[in-house]
N, C-alpha and C positions, 0 to 999 in steps of 0.2 A: 559937591557930593560925587563920590567915585562910583562909576557904574560897573556891572559885571564885565563889560567889554574892556574897560580900562584895567581892571584887576587881572585879566588874563591875556593882555596884549592884543586884544581884538580877535582872539581865537574863537570865533563862533561860526557854526555851520547851520544853516536852516534848510530843511527839506520839506517841501509841501507836495501833497498828493490829494487828488479828488477821487472819491470812491462812489460808485453808483450803488450805495447801500445805506441803510438807516444808521444814524448815529450810534444807537445801542449795539447794533451788530458789529460795528467797527470797534467800539470799546470792548465788547466781549472777546474779540480776537486778540486784544491786548492783555486781557485779564484772565484768560483761561489757558492753563498750561498745555492742554492738548492742541488748541488752536495755535498758540504761540510756537509750538514745536514744528508746525507745518509751514511757517513763513519766515521766521526770524533767522538771520544768519546768511553767510555767504553761499553763493551758488556752488553746487557740488558737494555740500556738506549735509549730513543728516543731524538734526538737533534732537536731543532728548533732555527733558527736564527731570532732574533728580530730587530737587527740593523746591517747594513752592509755598510761600507765605505771602499772599497778596494783601498786605496791610502796611501802613506806615512803619518803617524800620524793618519790614519783612524782607526775606531773602528768596530770590529765585536763582537757583544754581543749575547750570546746564552744561551739557557736553555737546560739542560740534565735532563730527568726525567724518572722514572720507577714507578711501583705501590707503592713503599715505600718512595722514595726520590726525591727531586728536587734540582739540583745544577745549579748555574749560573757561567758563566766564560766569559772571554773576550780575544780578541787578540787586541793589538795595533800594527798596521803594521809599519815597518821601511822601509828597502830597498825592492823594488820590481823591478826586472829586468825580464820581460817576455821573454821567458818561462824558464829561467834557475836559478833564485834565488828568494826566498821569505824569508824575516826575519820578525818575530813578537815576541812580549813579551806576553806570556800567563799568566793570573792571574785568580784565582777564584774571584767572585764578587757577588754583590747583583744584583737585577733586574734593577738597574739604572746604572750599570757599575762601581760602587765604589768597589775598591779592598777589599776583605775579606780573612780571613784565609780559607784554604782548610778544607773540612769536614772530613778529615782523616789525619793521621800523624801530630800530634800536632804542630811541628815546621817546617812544609813544607814551602819552600821559597814562598814569596808573588809574586815574578816575575821570570819567566823562559824564557830566550831567546831561540827561535827556529830559527835556520838558516838552511833552506832547499835549497839544490842544486839539480838540475836535469841535467842529462847528457844523451845524446843519444848515445847508443853503439849497433851497429849491428841491428838497427831497434827497439831496446827495450829501455826503459828509466830506468835509475838507479837514485833513490831518496835517498839522504843522509840527514838525519835530525840530526844536532848537537845541543844538548840542554844543557844549563847550567844556574844556578841561577845568577841573577843580583841583586845588592843592598842587598845582603843577609848577615845575621848575621852568626857568627860561628855555632850557633845551627842549623840554617836553612841549612847551607852547610853540616853539619854532617847528618841531616835528609835526604837530597838529596842523599848523598853518601850511606847511609844505606838502602835506598829504591829504588835504581836503578833497581833492578830486577823487582819490582812491576811496575815501570814506563815503563820499557822495555816491559813487558808483555802486558800492556795496549796499548802501541803504536803499538806493533806487531799485536794485535787484530784489531786495526784501519786500519793498512796496509792491513790485510786480507780482511776487508770490502771494502777497496779501490780497491783491486785486483778484487773482485767480481763486483763492480760497473763498472770498466773499461772493464771487459769482456762482460758485458751486452750491451755496446755501440757499 
């Protein structure tokens, strides 16, 4: 039997973060567009959600901008099991939600699956995000593997912003 790891050349990134917040609060920050806009995305960018359908096959379309750049991206939601699982495919897009190439890393995968699990442990919540390219070419898989450190840094920055958001509530 072939695993996901074998199908995508072992291109998997796992980010884990513990939050001093209840499970439902962390899930709410993933499932509410106002909360999401406060923590998702790279440092120095303001995120605004323009479409939000939090349901399987639903679309979250958002814009990330700073004084120099504007980037569009989208989530297409897959499985949602509140408050413990959220799966979505992340892609860069245009303002209409049509998939585009990332504005960095020439051969970045067009689609990245994110499988987020949440577990309550001793009153805290552990979030694990497992990311991997889907429908990717060999060049895209190579790019993903070569740039894991950059992606990890960006996701860690987002997790730090989520920590701050949760501590303010």
